Backbone as CSV, one residue per row, in Angstrom:
resi,resn,N_x,N_y,N_z,CA_x,CA_y,CA_z,C_x,C_y,C_z
1,UNK,-14.924,0.871,6.960,-13.581,1.009,6.430,-12.612,0.348,7.392
2,UNK,-11.704,-0.406,6.832,-10.677,-1.065,7.630,-9.526,-0.106,7.894
3,UNK,-9.041,-0.131,9.108,-7.818,0.598,9.442,-6.853,-0.410,10.022
4,UNK,-5.710,-0.526,9.369,-4.734,-1.519,9.771,-3.743,-0.917,10.742
5,UNK,-3.150,-1.782,11.540,-2.231,-1.350,12.567,-1.022,-2.272,12.574
6,UNK,0.162,-1.679,12.603,1.361,-2.476,12.766,2.392,-2.266,11.677
7,UNK,3.534,-2.826,11.947,4.673,-2.803,11.031,5.293,-4.193,11.132
8,UNK,5.477,-4.829,9.991,5.906,-6.222,9.975,7.092,-6.399,9.034
9,UNK,8.083,-7.153,9.476,9.224,-7.486,8.629,9.013,-8.891,8.092
10,UNK,9.225,-9.040,6.785,9.007,-10.321,6.117,10.152,-10.603,5.165
11,UNK,10.170,-11.811,4.663,11.133,-12.208,3.638,10.360,-12.849,2.495
12,UNK,10.835,-12.595,1.286,10.275,-13.261,0.119,11.048,-14.542,-0.128
13,UNK,10.358,-15.567,-0.607,11.082,-16.767,-1.001,11.581,-16.578,-2.437
14,UNK,12.238,-17.577,-2.977,12.856,-17.468,-4.307,11.833,-17.226,-5.414
15,UNK,10.570,-17.600,-5.186,9.527,-17.414,-6.198,8.791,-16.087,-6.046
16,UNK,9.161,-15.287,-5.050,8.496,-14.010,-4.832,7.263,-14.110,-3.961
17,UNK,7.172,-15.190,-3.211,6.032,-15.358,-2.306,6.379,-14.818,-0.927
18,UNK,5.372,-14.266,-0.285,5.542,-13.694,1.045,4.497,-14.288,1.978
19,UNK,4.955,-14.743,3.119,4.038,-15.223,4.147,3.402,-14.005,4.799
20,UNK,2.074,-13.966,4.835,1.380,-12.860,5.491,1.482,-13.094,6.995
21,UNK,2.075,-12.138,7.725,2.235,-12.317,9.175,0.890,-12.529,9.873
22,UNK,0.899,-13.380,10.884,-0.333,-13.720,11.602,-1.028,-12.464,12.126
23,UNK,-0.264,-11.532,12.705,-0.858,-10.311,13.250,-1.563,-9.471,12.200
24,UNK,-1.100,-9.541,10.979,-1.747,-8.812,9.886,-2.906,-9.620,9.317
25,UNK,-2.711,-10.905,9.205,-3.769,-11.764,8.655,-5.047,-11.667,9.486
26,UNK,-4.895,-11.509,10.800,-6.066,-11.361,11.674,-6.856,-10.095,11.341
27,UNK,-6.169,-9.097,10.771,-6.816,-7.837,10.409,-7.434,-7.889,9.007
28,UNK,-7.260,-9.010,8.329,-7.737,-9.171,6.958,-8.709,-10.344,6.830
29,UNK,-9.770,-10.378,7.640,-10.643,-11.559,7.604,-11.328,-11.760,6.246
30,UNK,-11.552,-10.689,5.499,-12.244,-10.807,4.213,-11.304,-11.160,3.069
31,UNK,-10.006,-11.186,3.319,-9.025,-11.409,2.249,-9.196,-12.761,1.568
32,UNK,-9.547,-13.788,2.328,-9.702,-15.116,1.735,-10.820,-15.149,0.699
33,UNK,-11.932,-14.501,0.987,-13.055,-14.574,0.049,-13.087,-13.418,-0.939
34,UNK,-12.689,-12.212,-0.537,-12.757,-11.050,-1.432,-11.454,-10.781,-2.167
35,UNK,-10.344,-11.176,-1.596,-9.055,-10.947,-2.218,-8.467,-9.594,-1.857
36,UNK,-7.261,-9.388,-2.332,-6.511,-8.159,-2.109,-6.027,-7.653,-3.462
37,UNK,-5.676,-6.379,-3.508,-5.112,-5.788,-4.723,-3.806,-5.118,-4.337
38,UNK,-2.787,-5.331,-5.152,-1.502,-4.681,-4.939,-1.234,-3.756,-6.117
39,UNK,-0.619,-2.634,-5.817,-0.393,-1.603,-6.822,0.879,-0.841,-6.482
40,UNK,1.344,-0.054,-7.429,2.497,0.815,-7.204,2.108,1.929,-6.246
41,UNK,3.050,2.314,-5.378,2.846,3.464,-4.519,3.408,4.709,-5.191
42,UNK,3.195,5.858,-4.597,3.687,7.108,-5.175,5.199,7.225,-5.052
43,UNK,5.762,6.684,-3.999,7.209,6.576,-3.905,7.553,5.173,-4.400
44,UNK,8.802,4.794,-4.374,9.190,3.468,-4.882,8.849,2.386,-3.865
45,UNK,7.573,2.127,-3.716,7.085,1.058,-2.857,5.789,0.539,-3.468
46,UNK,5.198,-0.446,-2.843,3.940,-1.017,-3.302,2.877,-0.788,-2.243
47,UNK,1.630,-0.922,-2.647,0.523,-0.723,-1.714,-0.471,-1.867,-1.887
48,UNK,-0.877,-2.442,-0.764,-1.904,-3.485,-0.766,-3.189,-2.893,-0.211
49,UNK,-4.279,-3.147,-0.928,-5.614,-2.715,-0.523,-6.505,-3.947,-0.398
50,UNK,-7.505,-3.869,0.457,-8.561,-4.882,0.403,-9.326,-4.632,-0.893
51,UNK,-10.001,-5.622,-1.375,-10.794,-5.458,-2.603,-11.823,-4.340,-2.420
52,UNK,-12.422,-4.255,-1.250,-13.420,-3.221,-0.977,-12.818,-1.823,-1.111
53,UNK,-11.623,-1.604,-0.548,-10.961,-0.301,-0.649,-10.555,0.005,-2.089
54,UNK,-10.036,-0.990,-2.786,-9.650,-0.789,-4.188,-10.865,-0.403,-5.024
55,UNK,-11.994,-1.057,-4.791,-13.216,-0.733,-5.539,-13.644,0.716,-5.297
56,UNK,-13.457,1.217,-4.086,-13.771,2.630,-3.795,-12.853,3.556,-4.597
57,UNK,-11.585,3.201,-4.671,-10.636,4.017,-5.429,-10.999,4.023,-6.905
58,UNK,-11.310,2.854,-7.443,-11.686,2.760,-8.856,-12.965,3.545,-9.115
59,UNK,-13.883,3.509,-8.188,-15.115,4.296,-8.330,-14.791,5.785,-8.400
60,UNK,-13.895,6.259,-7.527,-13.473,7.661,-7.566,-12.791,7.995,-8.886
61,UNK,-11.936,7.103,-9.358,-11.241,7.330,-10.629,-12.221,7.400,-11.797
62,UNK,-13.256,6.573,-11.734,-14.223,6.546,-12.838,-15.048,7.830,-12.919
63,UNK,-15.055,8.619,-11.863,-15.796,9.887,-11.857,-14.982,11.050,-12.410
64,UNK,-13.676,10.823,-12.625,-12.822,11.883,-13.155,-13.099,12.080,-14.641
65,UNK,-12.771,13.257,-15.139,-13.012,13.590,-16.538,-11.915,12.989,-17.418
66,UNK,-12.242,11.919,-18.114,-11.244,11.239,-18.943,-10.950,11.981,-20.243
67,UNK,-11.610,13.110,-20.467,-11.296,13.925,-21.642,-10.092,14.824,-21.375
68,UNK,-9.669,14.911,-20.118,-8.504,15.717,-19.764,-7.258,14.835,-19.780
69,UNK,-6.237,15.298,-20.475,-5.010,14.520,-20.650,-4.360,14.154,-19.315
70,UNK,-4.264,15.113,-18.392,-3.627,14.831,-17.100,-4.388,13.759,-16.328
71,UNK,-5.688,13.767,-16.461,-6.501,12.753,-15.784,-6.205,11.376,-16.357
72,UNK,-6.183,11.276,-17.678,-5.883,9.991,-18.313,-4.501,9.492,-17.907
73,UNK,-3.524,10.402,-17.902,-2.170,10.015,-17.513,-2.126,9.531,-16.070
74,UNK,-2.797,10.278,-15.200,-2.809,9.878,-13.791,-3.410,8.492,-13.639
75,UNK,-4.565,8.260,-14.232,-5.232,6.959,-14.113,-4.335,5.861,-14.679
76,UNK,-3.729,6.125,-15.804,-2.858,5.142,-16.455,-1.683,4.770,-15.552
77,UNK,-1.004,5.770,-15.009,0.155,5.497,-14.161,-0.253,4.937,-12.804
78,UNK,-1.359,5.413,-12.275,-1.795,4.935,-10.960,-2.186,3.462,-11.004
79,UNK,-2.861,3.049,-12.053,-3.356,1.672,-12.124,-2.361,0.711,-12.769
80,UNK,-1.244,1.234,-13.273,-0.259,0.396,-13.953,0.259,-0.699,-13.026
81,UNK,0.088,-1.917,-13.447,0.590,-3.053,-12.679,-0.334,-3.544,-11.584
82,UNK,-1.462,-2.886,-11.374,-2.383,-3.337,-10.328,-2.740,-4.805,-10.561
83,UNK,-2.663,-5.589,-9.505,-2.873,-7.031,-9.620,-3.612,-7.557,-8.409
84,UNK,-4.376,-8.608,-8.641,-5.048,-9.270,-7.532,-4.069,-10.179,-6.812
85,UNK,-4.210,-10.236,-5.521,-3.439,-11.153,-4.694,-4.406,-12.137,-4.050
86,UNK,-4.008,-13.390,-4.014,-4.810,-14.375,-3.288,-3.896,-15.127,-2.336
87,UNK,-4.429,-15.414,-1.188,-3.694,-16.195,-0.195,-3.750,-17.664,-0.586
88,UNK,-2.601,-18.330,-0.586,-2.606,-19.762,-0.849,-2.908,-20.503,0.460
89,UNK,-2.931,-21.815,0.394,-3.284,-22.623,1.566,-2.300,-22.420,2.717
90,UNK,-1.069,-22.022,2.403,-0.059,-21.811,3.437,-0.058,-20.379,3.984
91,UNK,-0.983,-19.528,3.482,-1.055,-18.145,3.957,-0.053,-17.222,3.295
92,UNK,0.375,-17.588,2.079,1.329,-16.766,1.338,0.625,-16.067,0.181
93,UNK,1.235,-14.962,-0.263,0.792,-14.282,-1.481,1.987,-14.201,-2.421
94,UNK,1.708,-14.327,-3.703,2.743,-14.214,-4.729,2.733,-12.782,-5.233
95,UNK,3.833,-12.066,-5.008,3.924,-10.678,-5.445,4.415,-10.643,-6.888
96,UNK,3.741,-9.873,-7.756,4.122,-9.829,-9.168,5.552,-9.333,-9.371
97,UNK,6.272,-10.024,-10.234,7.683,-9.724,-10.480,7.887,-8.281,-10.932
98,UNK,7.045,-7.795,-11.847,7.205,-6.420,-12.354,7.060,-5.393,-11.234
99,UNK,6.157,-5.639,-10.293,5.984,-4.710,-9.176,7.175,-4.787,-8.214
100,UNK,7.682,-5.987,-7.997,8.866,-6.130,-7.140,10.046,-5.370,-7.733
101,UNK,10.211,-5.467,-9.044,11.295,-4.750,-9.716,11.109,-3.244,-9.589
102,UNK,9.883,-2.767,-9.774,9.586,-1.336,-9.649,10.012,-0.813,-8.272
103,UNK,9.694,-1.574,-7.238,9.955,-1.138,-5.864,11.352,-1.510,-5.377
104,UNK,12.123,-2.191,-6.198,13.469,-2.591,-5.786,13.476,-3.611,-4.660
105,UNK,12.445,-4.436,-4.622,12.316,-5.436,-3.562,12.933,-6.748,-4.045
106,UNK,13.871,-7.261,-3.244,14.509,-8.529,-3.583,14.178,-9.617,-2.568
107,UNK,14.340,-9.327,-1.296,14.118,-10.355,-0.288,13.490,-9.789,0.991
108,UNK,14.189,-8.855,1.638,13.703,-8.316,2.911,12.669,-7.226,2.668
109,UNK,11.522,-7.391,3.308,10.369,-6.525,3.081,9.839,-5.998,4.408
110,UNK,9.335,-4.770,4.372,8.609,-4.217,5.510,7.181,-3.944,5.048
111,UNK,6.230,-4.418,5.818,4.817,-4.097,5.604,4.454,-3.046,6.641
112,UNK,4.126,-1.862,6.174,3.813,-0.747,7.069,2.345,-0.384,6.895
113,UNK,1.556,-0.626,7.923,0.124,-0.327,7.857,-0.087,1.181,7.898
114,UNK,-0.853,1.681,6.958,-1.142,3.108,6.836,-2.647,3.291,6.657
115,UNK,-3.351,3.335,7.761,-4.801,3.512,7.760,-5.495,2.395,6.990
116,UNK,-5.992,2.676,5.768,-6.772,1.690,5.018,-5.960,0.931,3.981
117,UNK,-4.633,1.020,4.075,-3.773,0.335,3.117,-2.506,-0.151,3.821
118,UNK,-1.807,-1.037,3.126,-0.572,-1.593,3.654,0.532,-1.287,2.647
119,UNK,1.515,-0.528,3.082,2.633,-0.221,2.206,3.638,-1.364,2.276
120,UNK,4.210,-1.697,1.124,5.194,-2.768,1.009,6.489,-2.132,0.522
121,UNK,7.508,-2.177,1.352,8.785,-1.522,1.071,9.925,-2.531,1.080
122,UNK,10.928,-2.290,0.253,12.204,-2.970,0.439,12.729,-2.478,1.785
123,UNK,13.261,-3.372,2.588,13.732,-3.007,3.931,14.669,-1.800,3.891
124,UNK,15.623,-1.797,2.975,16.597,-0.703,2.914,15.925,0.629,2.548
125,UNK,14.963,0.601,1.631,14.260,1.829,1.233,13.404,2.352,2.383
126,UNK,12.778,1.439,3.119,11.951,1.848,4.258,12.817,2.481,5.346
127,UNK,13.941,1.847,5.633,14.847,2.390,6.644,15.322,3.784,6.244
128,UNK,15.663,3.967,4.965,16.111,5.280,4.483,14.984,6.309,4.612
129,UNK,13.764,5.909,4.286,12.607,6.808,4.384,12.390,7.229,5.837
130,UNK,12.455,6.280,6.753,12.211,6.584,8.158,13.372,7.360,8.778
131,UNK,14.567,7.200,8.240,15.713,7.980,8.717,15.608,9.443,8.309
132,UNK,14.699,9.734,7.393,14.498,11.096,6.897,13.425,11.847,7.682
133,UNK,13.132,11.399,8.883,12.096,12.045,9.695,12.418,13.530,9.858
134,UNK,11.401,14.369,9.708,11.637,15.810,9.854,12.280,16.127,11.201
135,UNK,13.154,17.121,11.185,13.846,17.508,12.410,12.841,17.918,13.481
136,UNK,11.792,18.594,13.056,10.784,19.018,14.011,9.431,18.456,13.576
137,UNK,9.166,17.235,14.037,7.928,16.551,13.687,6.709,17.337,14.170
138,UNK,6.852,18.044,15.265,5.766,18.857,15.808,5.325,19.929,14.807
139,UNK,6.288,20.567,14.137,5.941,21.575,13.128,5.190,20.954,11.953
140,UNK,5.615,19.776,11.521,4.925,19.089,10.442,3.496,18.753,10.858
141,UNK,3.327,18.257,12.072,1.995,17.928,12.572,1.099,19.159,12.586
142,UNK,1.630,20.284,13.018,0.843,21.513,13.039,0.465,21.944,11.625
143,UNK,1.418,21.830,10.705,1.154,22.237,9.326,0.088,21.356,8.673
144,UNK,0.156,20.070,8.920,-0.781,19.138,8.292,-2.115,19.085,9.033
145,UNK,-2.077,19.035,10.339,-3.288,18.806,11.126,-3.812,20.045,11.843
146,UNK,-3.011,21.084,11.928,-3.391,22.260,12.710,-4.189,23.272,11.926
147,UNK,-3.924,24.522,12.211,-4.604,25.639,11.548,-6.113,25.602,11.704
148,UNK,-6.551,25.118,12.851,-7.979,25.161,13.149,-8.823,24.132,12.432
149,UNK,-8.206,23.251,11.640,-8.989,22.236,10.935,-9.404,21.157,11.896
150,UNK,-10.636,20.772,11.771,-11.142,19.639,12.549,-10.944,18.378,11.744
151,UNK,-10.853,17.265,12.416,-10.639,15.993,11.719,-11.760,15.698,10.738
152,UNK,-12.994,16.043,11.059,-14.100,15.701,10.164,-14.205,16.631,8.968
153,UNK,-13.367,17.660,8.888,-13.369,18.568,7.728,-12.446,18.054,6.638
154,UNK,-11.666,17.055,6.905,-10.676,16.572,5.947,-11.251,15.585,4.976
């Protein structure tokens, strides 16, 4: 499993293309041959996965009970707009217009690495999200990671 590291500021050109930063591209050696997938995030942002990670997610989704309405709705909304990304010869990716509109992305973008995925945020939305840091981050850490849980139990 790939774990990405870093936070990168980028700009989109007029066609919606984004240059993949060198520091991130080095972490994506399989992207040229396997490709990437971009999808809507749970908040108003986008998420980029390696093809391998996306295939794992789709495998998990395929195991859910599609006879349940909530499951069908979740799968429908989760996969809505999912698109393949390919790097062009200049190291750029073309982000789908509908996804850019969903996330409110016009030009300035932040790529925030989150373990096995890369979140794509409009700069202003990312700044607002990060300005909302809990007053006591230590309490949040204890609530999420504490209570005697070991990392391998998660």
